[in-house]
C-alpha positions in Angstrom: 14.6 -34.7 -4.8 13.6 -34.3 -8.4 10.4 -36.2 -7.7 9.5 -33.7 -5.0 10.3 -30.7 -7.2 8.2 -32.2 -10.0 5.2 -32.9 -7.8 5.5 -29.4 -6.2 5.5 -27.7 -9.6 2.5 -29.7 -10.8 0.5 -28.8 -7.7 1.6 -25.2 -7.7 0.4 -24.9 -11.3 -2.9 -26.6 -10.5 -3.6 -24.3 -7.6 -2.8 -21.2 -9.6 -5.2 -22.4 -12.4 -7.8 -23.2 -9.7 -7.5 -19.7 -8.2 -7.8 -18.1 -11.7 -10.9 -20.1 -12.4 -12.5 -19.1 -9.1 -12.1 -15.4 -10.0 -10.0 -12.5 -9.2 -10.7 -11.7 -5.5 -8.6 -10.8 -2.5 -8.9 -13.0 0.6 -11.0 -10.3 2.3 -13.5 -10.3 -0.6 -14.2 -14.0 -0.6 -17.6 -15.3 0.4 -17.6 -17.9 3.2 -18.0 -20.9 1.0 -15.2 -19.6 -1.3 -12.9 -19.2 1.7 -13.6 -22.8 2.7 -12.8 -24.1 -0.8 -9.6 -22.1 -0.8 -8.5 -23.5 2.6 -9.3 -27.1 1.6 -7.5 -26.7 -1.8 -4.4 -25.4 0.0 -4.5 -28.3 2.4 -5.0 -30.9 -0.4 -2.0 -29.4 -2.3 0.3 -29.5 0.7 -0.3 -33.1 1.7 1.3 -34.8 -1.3 4.2 -32.3 -1.2 5.1 -33.5 2.3 4.6 -37.2 1.6 5.7 -38.6 -1.8 4.1 -41.9 -0.9 0.7 -40.4 -1.4 -0.4 -40.6 -5.1 -0.6 -37.3 -6.8 -4.1 -38.0 -8.1 -5.4 -38.3 -4.5 -5.0 -34.5 -4.4 -5.6 -33.5 -8.0 -9.0 -35.1 -8.3 -10.4 -33.5 -5.1 -9.0 -30.1 -6.1 -10.7 -30.3 -9.5 -14.0 -31.4 -7.9 -13.9 -28.5 -5.4 -13.2 -26.0 -8.2 -16.1 -27.4 -10.2 -18.3 -27.2 -7.1 -17.2 -23.5 -6.5 -17.9 -22.5 -10.1 -21.3 -24.3 -10.2 -22.3 -22.7 -6.8 -21.2 -19.3 -8.0 -23.2 -19.6 -11.2 -26.3 -20.8 -9.2 -25.9 -17.9 -6.8 -25.9 -15.4 -9.7 -29.0 -17.0 -11.1 -31.0 -17.5 -7.9 -31.4 -15.1 -5.0 -32.4 -18.1 -2.7 -29.2 -19.9 -3.5 -27.2 -16.8 -2.9 -28.9 -16.2 0.5 -28.2 -19.8 1.4 -24.5 -19.9 0.6 -23.5 -16.3 1.1 -26.0 -15.0 3.6 -27.6 -11.5 3.6 -26.2 -8.1 4.4 -26.9 -7.0 8.0 -27.9 -3.5 8.8 -26.1 -2.7 12.0 -26.9 1.0 12.2 -30.3 2.3 10.9 -31.5 5.9 10.9 -28.5 6.8 13.1 -29.2 4.2 15.8 -27.4 0.9 16.6 -29.4 -2.2 16.2 -28.6 -4.2 19.3 -30.2 -7.4 18.1 -28.0 -7.4 15.0 -25.0 -6.6 17.1 -25.5 -9.7 19.2 -26.3 -11.9 16.2 -23.0 -11.0 14.6 -21.1 -11.5 17.9 -19.8 -7.9 17.8 -19.4 -5.4 20.6 -19.5 -1.6 20.4 -15.7 -1.3 20.3 -15.6 -3.6 17.2 -18.2 -1.5 15.5 -16.4 1.8 16.3 -13.2 0.3 15.0 -14.8 -0.6 11.7 -16.3 2.9 11.5 -13.0 4.5 12.0 -11.4 2.4 9.3 -14.2 3.7 7.0 -13.3 7.3 7.9 -16.1 8.0 10.4 -15.0 8.9 13.9 -18.3 10.0 15.2 -21.2 7.6 15.2 -23.6 10.6 15.1 -22.4 11.2 11.5 -23.7 7.8 10.3 -27.2 7.2 8.9 -26.7 3.6 7.9 -24.0 1.0 8.4 -24.3 -2.3 6.7 -22.1 -5.4 7.2 -21.8 -7.0 3.7 -21.7 -10.8 3.2 -17.9 -10.7 2.8 -17.5 -9.0 6.2 -16.8 -5.5 4.9 -18.7 -2.6 6.4 -20.5 -0.1 4.1 -21.3 3.3 5.6 -23.9 5.8 4.4 -23.4 9.1 6.2 -26.1 11.5 7.1 -26.8 14.0 4.2 -25.3 17.0 6.1 -22.0 15.1 6.6 -21.5 13.8 3.0 -18.6 15.3 1.0 -19.5 18.2 -1.2 -19.8 17.2 -4.9 -19.9 19.3 -8.1 -23.5 18.5 -8.7 -24.4 20.0 -5.3 -23.1 23.3 -6.7 -24.6 22.7 -10.1 -21.2 22.6 -11.7 -20.8 20.8 -15.1 -17.9 18.4 -15.3 -16.1 16.8 -18.2 -15.6 13.1 -18.8 -12.2 12.0 -17.5 -11.9 8.4 -18.3 -8.9 6.2 -17.4 -5.3 6.9 -18.6 -3.9 4.3 -20.9 -0.4 2.9 -19.9 1.7 2.9 -23.0 5.1 1.8 -21.6 5.6 -0.2 -18.4 9.1 -0.9 -17.3 10.4 -0.5 -20.8 7.8 -2.7 -22.4 5.4 -1.2 -24.9 1.7 -1.9 -24.6 0.6 -2.2 -28.2 -3.0 -3.0 -27.2 -3.4 0.4 -25.5 -1.6 2.1 -28.4 -4.2 0.7 -30.7 -7.1 1.8 -28.4 -5.8 5.4 -28.5 -5.5 5.3 -32.3 -1.8 5.8 -32.1 1.2 3.8 -33.3 4.8 3.0 -32.3 6.2 5.8 -34.6 4.1 8.4 -32.7 5.4 7.1 -29.4 9.0 7.2 -30.5 8.7 10.7 -31.8 7.1 11.9 -28.6 9.9 10.3 -26.6 12.5 12.0 -28.8 10.9 15.3 -28.0 11.7 14.6 -24.3 15.3 13.5 -25.1 14.6 9.7 -24.9 15.9 7.7 -27.8 15.5 4.2 -26.3 12.1 3.2 -24.9 13.8 0.8 -22.5 14.8 3.9 -20.5 11.2 4.5 -19.6 9.8 3.2 -16.3 6.3 4.3 -17.0 4.4 6.3 -19.7 0.7 6.8 -20.0 -1.8 9.0 -22.0 -4.9 10.4 -20.5 -8.2 11.2 -22.3 -7.2 14.8 -22.7 -4.1 13.9 -24.6 -1.6 14.6 -21.8 1.4 12.3 -21.9 3.0 11.3 -18.6 6.6 10.0 -18.7 9.0 8.8 -16.0 12.4 7.5 -16.7 14.1 4.7 -14.9 16.6 5.7 -12.2 20.1 5.7 -13.6 19.1 6.4 -17.2 20.5 9.4 -19.1 18.6 12.6 -18.2 16.5 11.0 -15.4 
């Protein structure tokens, strides 16, 4: 039993490291060759978990080789457009100038209902609103609407806008993010004083606190804490 647990933990840690090296992507964002590597790595990790008679290195070495292959291929694809086209393919324009390209539809083994479903997922219920629709190499559909159907933006009305930036989380589930405190030019004493103004003496009572670029502090207490 302990041998199985030990082997499982080693393989689990190895697969986690492999996924981190491959990059932070969701399954739907993977390129075809990356998905193949992921499937094979998962299978290689599962085999020695089921059969302890199989040496652990019979899985560890192939997994390392596959991760190296993926990293090298990704680097080559970044440096060369030809390599990228070979391993990732090219985006396919499925709607151009408001018209469906039938040949592309057949090449991708799609029917009209599949296309309409993808358009609805992207928020377009009428194909007449679409100028271009492009299937990306990872399978996602990018839609460019006709100019008269695009959302109104401040620049269309010649309205000047201010920089918003990204709010900095300062406390998450009672844990202080000192790195973000430093980025904002503030310190722990300032944070404690601000919390005391809101009747919070213990930062562990805070579920989430953030500071935006305008200096507005958002604070939410944990359920069950005093004053929540």
